[in-house]
N, C-alpha and C positions, 0 to 999 in steps of 0.2 A: 503494500500501500505506499501509496508515495505524502511525500508530509504533506500539500497541497489537500488530497484527496477527502474527504468528507462523508459520500457516502454512497451508496449506487441508484440508477432509478427503477423503480416497482412500476409506476405507471406514467401513459402520456395520453395525451387528448392534445386540441389542436391549437388552446391556451395557455394548459398549464401541465407540469408534471409535479410527479409526487417522487420525494427522495425519501430511502430509507437511511438513515445517517446511521456510519459505522460506528458499530460495538467499542472500538478500541477507542472514540469521543467521551473519556470520562464526564465532561463535562461540556457545554456548549460553548469551549474558548480551547485556544489550539496558541501553542508558540514554534512560530517559523524565524525563517532567518531575517525576515522584516519586521519583525513585531510579534505583539500577543494581537491573536484575531478573532473577534466572537463569528459565532458559529450558528445561522437560525434568527437573528436578529430582524423582525417586523421592517419590511422597507429595503434591508441592504439585499446586496446580489450574489447569486450562484455562478458558478462556468460550468457549462456541460464542451467539454470538447468533439466536436462531428465532424468526421472527417477532417478538409484541412482549415475549416470555421470552427470558432466558441460564439456556442448559444449562448444568450443571456436572461437568466432569471431573476425576476426580483420576488422576495424571499414574503408571501402574504400571511402564512399560516404555519403553525410547529404545532404539532400533538405527541403525546406518548400514551403506550395503549402492553396494555400487560395480557400475555396469553400462557396460558399453560404448554410444557412440552410432551409429550409420549417418549419415554425410551423404547426402543423397539427389543433391545436385550434384556431387561427386565421386566418389560410390561409395565412399568410402574410410572407413575405419576411423577415430575419435579415442582419443584418450586417456580413459578408465576416469574419469566422475564418481560422484562417490557423493554419495548422496542418504538424506539422514536421517528418519527413523520417528518418529514417537511413539503409542505407545498409552495409552489413558484409559479406565476407566470410571465410567461417566455415574452420579453420585451423587443431581443434584436440582438444581431450576429456581429462578432469582435473577425473582421478580415485581417491578417496582419497588426497594427498600429491601427488600423483607422474599424469605428463603431456607424452601423447604422441602422434606425429603427426596423423592429418588422424579422421575420423570420421565415427561412426557403428552404430549409434542410432542417428536418427535428430528429430530436436524439431516438436511438430505438432503447428496448429494455436494456439492463444492468449496464447501462453506458456511464462510467464511472462520475464523480460529480467533485466537481474543482472548489475550494474557495476562492477570492479576487486577491487580486496580486496588485500591486501599485502601478506596474503595467495596464493592468484591466483600466483600472481605477484611471488610470489619465487615458485612457480611448475611449473610456465614457463622461467623463467628466471633462477632460483637459487636462496638461498639463498643471500644475498648482501655481499661483503669481505667474503665469505666463501672459504677457501682453503688449507682445507683438502686432504691430499694426498692420490689420487683414488687408487684402486684396478687396479694393472697394465695389469689385464686379462681380465677386463672391468670397462675400463677408465671412460666412460658416459661421458657429459660436461664438460668437466674438462679444458680446455685452452680458454682464454677470450679474443677474436682478438676486441672489441668494445665495448662503452656505448649501451645502448638502446637510441633512439633518441628523444622517448615518453617517458620515465623511466628512468633518466640519472641516478639513482640509482643503477641501474643494470647493471653488463655486459651480453654483448653477447658472450658465450660459445659453443663449439665445439666439436663434438669427433671427436677427431684425426685417429680414426680408418677409420671412414666412411669418416670423410671433407676428407683425403685426401686416404685413402685406395682404396674409390670408387670415384677418380678424383672427382677434382675443378676446375669451369670458374669463372675466372678473369677477366668481361666484362667491358669496360665504353672508351666513346670518346676521346682523346688525350687533356691529363690536366685533367681529372677528379681523378688522384690518384690509378691507374692502378699499376704501379712501387712500390710505397708508403705502400699499401694493399698489396700484395707480400712480402716486407719485415717485416712490421708489423706482418706478419701470422708466417715463419719461427722464426723471435725474439722472439714472442712471446710462441712461443714451446721451443727455446732453453733457455729461459730464466727460464723455470721452474727446479727445484733444482732436479730432478728425473732423468731431460730426458739427456743421458751420451751418448748414441749412433745411433743418428738421424744421417741423409744420406741426404743430399739435392743437385742433382748436376743443376745447372742454365745456360741455353743456355743462355747467355745472347748475345744477334745481338746487341745492341747499345749500351755496356760500361758504365751500370750504377749499378751496381748491388757489383763493387768493394768495394766504399766506405761506401756501407751498411755494409760488413758484414767483410773489413780487421779490422777496429778495435774494434768490437763486441765483450766486453768480451776477450778481448783479442786475437791479430790474428794468433796463435797456434789452434783454431777454425774451418777457414776456410782458403781454401787455393785456390788460384787466376794463373788463367794460362793463361795467355794473348797471344793476334793469332800475337803483333807485335813481326816483326824479329831478331829488332834490343834488346829485349829482352832473351837474348841467354842462360842466367841459368835457366829461366822459363819458355818459352816460351811454349809453344802447338804446342807438335810432334806428328803424328800421321802416323808414318808406315804404308807403302803403300801394303803392304802385308797382314794385317788383313783386306783387302775390298777384296770382293767375289767378282765372275765373275756377279752376276747382279752389281755391286758397279762400275765394272770394264768397264761393257758397256752403263750404264748410265750415268759415267762421259766424258768418249768417245764419246756419242753420235752415238756407234755402232748400224746401221739398220739392222733389223729383217730379212731382207731374205740372206744376203751375207756379209756383214761384222759379224755381232755377232758370226754366226760359227767359222771365221776365229781367230776369238780376243777368243773366249771357247777354240779351237784347241792351241793355240799358250799360253793359260794359263798356260793348262794341261801341256804341254810340258816342261814351263818353271819352276811351282813349282815342279814335278817329280823329272825334272833333276836336281834341288839342293838337290835331296834328296840321299846320297850315298847309303844308305840303300836301295832305291828300283831302281836305276837307272835301274837294270835290267831287273828290269819287268815291268816298264815304255819303254822299249826300246823294250821288247817283245809288250805290249799291242800296243802299236805304230803300229808296224808289222802287228801286229791283226787288227787291227780300219783301217788299210788303207788296208791290202788284202781283209776285206771284201767290202771296197768301190766298188773293184776290180771285185770281183764276181759279184758284185751286175751290172757293167758297162760291161760283160762278158755278162748278161745275157739281158740286152736290146737287142731289135730288130732295125734297122734301122740304125742312124748316130752313131753306137758307138767307132767308131776305134778314135774319138778326144779326148773321156773320157779315153780310152784303155791306147792311148798311154801316155798323161798328170800321169796319175798315177802309170804305169809301167816304167816310166822315171825316175818321182817323186821318186818310192820305191827304185831303183836299185840307185840314187843318196844318198839317206837318208842311206843306208845300207855303201854304200862306205866313207861318208862323217865320220862315225861313225866303223870303221874299226875295231879299237881294241875291242872295244865291239862287233864287229858282230862276227869276229875270236873265241872270250871269250864263248858267249854266242850258237852261231848258230853252232860253229865249222865246220864238214863237209858239211852241208848243206847250207851254205853260198854261197860256190863255184856254187852250182846246181841251188839256187835259184837266182842270179846273173845273170847265163847263159839265164836261164826259161826269165826273165825280160826284157832284154836286147834282147833275140830275140821278144820278144813279141812287145816291144817298137817297134824294126827296120819292123815288120810284119805291124802294127796300121800306123808307118812313110810313108807306103806307099800309105796307100790308105787315108792320109789327104793331100788335095789340098795346091799346093807351091805356094805364090802369092809372083811373083819377087824374088824368091832365098829367101825369111824367110817362116818360120817353120808357117805361118798363116793361119790359118783353115778357108778353102773357101768353099767346097763341097766336107766333107769327105765320103767318098764310105766305106760300112760296111763290116767289116771282115768275112773270107769265115767260114763256119761250121764249118769245120775240126779243124781250129785251134784255133776257140771258143771255141770246145768241149776237145779241149784237154790242152790249156789253164787253162778252167774251173779242170779238175783230179785233174793238178799239183798245184794249186792254194787251189783245198781243200784238200789235202795232207797236204801243208805248215800249212794251219791253226789248223787242227788237234793236226798236233806235237805242234809247238807253244803252241796253248793254253794248253796241257799238261803238256806241260814247265815250262810256267806261273803258274801253282797251284803248283807245286814245288818248287817256287825259295822263294816268302814270304808271308807273311799273307796279309789279305788283308784290316786289319786294320793297313796296316806299307803303303798303296799307299796313295798317295797325289794327289789331282784331284784338278781343276779349282779352287775349293772355298776351299781349306785349306788353315789355316794362316800362311803360312809357308812363311819365306823369298827366295826370288828368284835374281836374277840378273837384274834389269832396264836396262842396254845397252845388252846382252844377248837376252831381252827378242824381245828389238824393234829387233834385227839385226838379231842371227840365229832363236829365236823360231819363230816370224810372220815368217820369208820369209820359215821357214820349214812349216808353216800353211800354209798359199799362195802356194805352190806347188803342196801340198794334198787335197786341195780344188778340186772335178770334174768339168769337162769343160776348159777351156782353162784359163792358167794361165796368160796370159796378157790381158784376159778380168777380171779377177776376182781381179787380181792388180789393174785396173784402178777401180773397182768397191770400191774398199777398198782405194783408194788413198787420200780422203775427210778425212779417219778415220787414217789414217797413218802419215797427215799430223794433226793433233789434238795432237797424240801421242806424236810426235816430241816434239810440242810446251808448251804441260804441260811435258813435260822431262827436258826439259828447260829453262823454263822460272822462275825464281829466285819467283815468287810470292807462287810458289806452291812447295818451298824449304820444307816447314810444312811436307810434305807429301810427297814425294820426292826423298827426301834430297839432300845431298850437291855429288858430281861427283866423288865418292869414295868409296869404298865399305866394307867399317869396319861396317857400322849398319850390316852387315852378320853375324858378332859375339859377337851377345848378344843372350843369351841364356834366354829362357822361359819368352818373350819381353811380350807377348801378356799377361800373368799371370803378369809381374810388371805394363804393362797398366792399366789394370782392377784395381789394386790393388790403383792407382794413382787415375784415375779418379772417384772413388767412396771414395776417400778421404782413406783406409783402412791402418794400421800398414803397415811394409813393415813383409813377410813370411816368412819361412824358403827354398823357394824355390832357387836354387842352381845359382846364380844371374853372371857373367863374371866379370873379376875382370878390372881396369881401365888400366892394363897390357896389358890386348886383345880389351876390347874397351874405348877407349879415353873418355875422360869427355866432355859435353855440348855437345855430338852428339844427344844423348835422356836425356833431362831434368829429362823426367820422371822415369829415369831407374836409373839416378844418385843421383835422392831420395829415391826410394827403397833402392839402392845398401847402400847408407848412413847408412839405417838403420829409417825408420821410427817411432818412438812410439807412438806417439800420433794419433789418429782416431781426423779426419778433417770432423766438422759433415755439413760444406758447402762449397762444388767446384764451382768455378765459373769459367766458359769458356767462356772466352772471345773473341766470335767469329766477334767483331765489325770491326778487320780490316782484315776477308777473300775478296780474291777476291769472287761477285755474283753468280758465275758460276761455286763453288765450294761451297756456302754456304748448299744449300740443300742437295748435299751428303753426306757433313763432317756431319751433324746432324742427318740424315740419319742413317750413319757408325755406330756414337757414340749413338743414340738410339737401334740399331739392338744389336750391343756386348754386353751391359747391357742388353737389355732382354735374347741374348742366354743364357748370362753366368747365369742371376738368374734361368733360365730353366735348366740347367744343376747344377748347385748349388740345384735346388729343389728335388735331386732324392739323399735318404740319403745314398743308398747304396754303391754312388760312389763316392761323396764328402762331407760328414759325417754333412754335413748342416742341409738340411732339407726343403722343402716347405715353403716360407715366414718369414724364420728366419733370412732373410738379407734385410729388408725390406727399398725402396732407393724411395724417388719422382725426379720426372722427373719437371722440370719449365720450361715450354716453353713461352719464351717470346716475344711476336710480333708472335706469332703464327702463323698469316693469310700469312706471308710473305711463308712461307713452309710448314704449313700442310692446303693448302687452296682445295678447294670444286671443283668436276670435272666439269668444264663446257665445251658446245660445243667442240670445236675442240682440246681442252686442252691434251698436252698428258701426257701419266700417270706418274705423284709423286711418287719417290720411297719413299721421305719423306713421300710422303701419308699415302703408304702405311703402311711403318714399324710406323704411331703411330696410326693408325688406329690398327692395330694389337695388338700395347700395349693398346689400352682404351679397345680393348673387352677382352684381352686375361692379362693383365699385375698385375691386381689383386689377377691372382691365384698366383702365386708367388712373392707377394708383390711390384710387383712394381707400383707406384700413380703418379699420371699427374697433375702439376698445371695448364692449360692453360691457358694467358690471353693474351689477343686480345683488339685493339681499332676497328676490324672490324669484327664482328660476323658472318654477312651476306659472308664474304669471306671464311671462317672457313669449312672445312669439317663437314658434319652434322654427320654422323657416330664417328665422336670424340667428338664433343660436346653433342650428344646424351646421350654417355656413361657416361656423365657426374653426378652424384646425387646433390653436393649441387654446386652452383651459387653465389658468390657475383657481383652487377653488378651495374656501378659507373654512371654515368650521360649514356643516351645516346640519340643521338639525329637523326640519320639517318634514313629517314621515314622504308629505306629497313634493317636496322639494328634488330627495334625493331618489324618490318612483319615477320622476322625469327626466332629473337627470341623467340616471340610467339610460333611460331609452336616446339618448343627443349622443353619449361616448360610443362609443367599440364596444363592444363586449366585453373585451377580453382583458380592461379595465377595472370590471366590477366587482374583485374580489378587492381591489385596494379602494373601492369606495369605501366600503364597510367603516372603514377609521375617519372616516369626515365629524361625525357625529361629537369624537372626542378629541379633535385638534385643538389646543390650542390659542391663545392669541398671536399673528402673527407665521404662525407656522400654514403652510398650506399645501396641496399636491400639487405639481404640474406637469402637465400632459399635451401629448400631442406632438404634432411638425417641428415647430418651432422650437423644441427642445431636444437635449442629445438623447435622453431615454425619460422615461417617466422615472421621477422624484417628488419625495417627499422635502421641503425645503421650507428653511427659515431665512425669510424675507430681510431685505437691508432695509435699516432704518432710514424712512422719509429725513432728508435734513434740507429744508426746513422742511414739518412734519404740515399739514395740513391741520384744517380747523374742524375735526373732529374728533376730539377726547370726549371722552364719558363728561356727564357734569358729576361735580363735587357736592353732592349733594347735604352731605355733613358735614365739609369745610364752610359752606355756605351757615348750614345752622349755627353752629357755635362761634361763628363769626362775632365781635364784638359790633363792630359796622360794617359789618359788606359795601364794597363798591362794583359795583356794573363792570365789567372791564370792556375797556375801548379798544 
């Protein structure tokens, strides 16, 4: 028996081996030329020679059983003897001095099992204290984030390209050390002398991370964006026109059938009407769209006079309300069109029932066939003419839709454009307005509530004077230095209206590696929408930057890592009657597609069972602290590969700062003692007793 041999394999399956320890081992420790080594310690490793390779197993269980022996020569029973068995999960293979996760050649029965040597541990963890600068294109496992809990002289190192590029989940019950782990991972990366251009954007829903990065190696490496409205110089401001139509529909709670079409129509009118270059085209597009609705109403059978009257009267009012534009664009067609619409509306009104002298449709009669046919001919002629005119005005690229991130007046949107959209919907205007009443109340509340000034701004029009505002915002939120964009000067746009604009306008020369977006003081009813908006803007920016022919950047050339703190609050798994979650949809898309564009995720949560399974299953690496909730444990077991299940049994008993590190981003599954974050995030447990017994407790500043 070799000095390194500890036993023989007595059972093998696809994920685990059973080892019967040698009877020559009087204790679970042995002395070799390398020193005293423990045998069978949970989370330690064993080595199983298999041909030219050495399979590595991680110890998960050790048992002792007693058996009676029957002596054949005397036909008598002897005293029971103890048999000791060790169970190990196969985690990887050592080939020479290189370790790789996974096993392709499995050991056979009666194969000897060896204890690990220093050479084996160096292959698994890397040489102790090794700090040679890595190859930038193939960094390997170069970032130390923890110490091995079993072999404390060895660092637990990660491959940043995989660990963060393929998404990381940091999980654990409250108080187990998640925030410190997230902080120390980022700090460990930024401490590397060669790292200059890292970008981490932290969505901080608890206000914890400013303390961890404000003074880290100088405050110029971090940017803090508070949600406190009193922090006027650097507060978080996200102009409302950055939102697309889906964002507005979710924020204002627009229902699918009636409210959503009205809101999208109003947004399209507001954005296009705000653009001088496309105002004429927008005017014609509105006419074309409404004439198509009128044509469809004229083609219906039965009670169509109600819709015809509403649409014809609304179109006539729209043209008269834009008299200058109508005279300029329609010219001589204007009079004939208004005459046709007025006549059609009058004929339709005769057949709409009148209740107590008001224009309320009760039992409308259909229009006669000759009137309908004549009106269809005229409408079709106007449609053909306007379509040809619209094609000659401005190119399609200049048209702004309901999703275009262009400024529009919020006051005109609620007053003029929403009113036009209500009139243009088929059916009775009064009924449509009734259906939209709750949405209009929500819009009014959002626009007037000071809690939402960070989004909808003060009651003035100065925001409209900002040029390239979206580009300036994206540079700021990604910590990029100021670009060459021609931004508005202080004579055009006053200071303190858009703090991100002020920073970019004054010329930020240094790149910020960490941007902490403090969302802790936002109203809960907008938190999910704002996080989804930020995530979508960053993803779409990186997608466009990936097209080297138009952006000059190229795919993956601007890597960004988003940190989702307390992700279960806004990336929830859909259950039962839960409605659609805009943030879940955004981050599921990022989890699936973000890697292609250089967008990685760190998903931190204390309730993995409430997290989107799509997002969690796309994470290739995990740092798992103590988990005690049975539902969370069951849910997590369903996410990770089944071979790790024996390791997960220890999760409920892990002390603070200890974590299982699993996945492709780390050399081997390891129980790790995480490095201490310096500075710490502001997530310490409350000192209740110290406050109770203090003579005159003072709030911490």
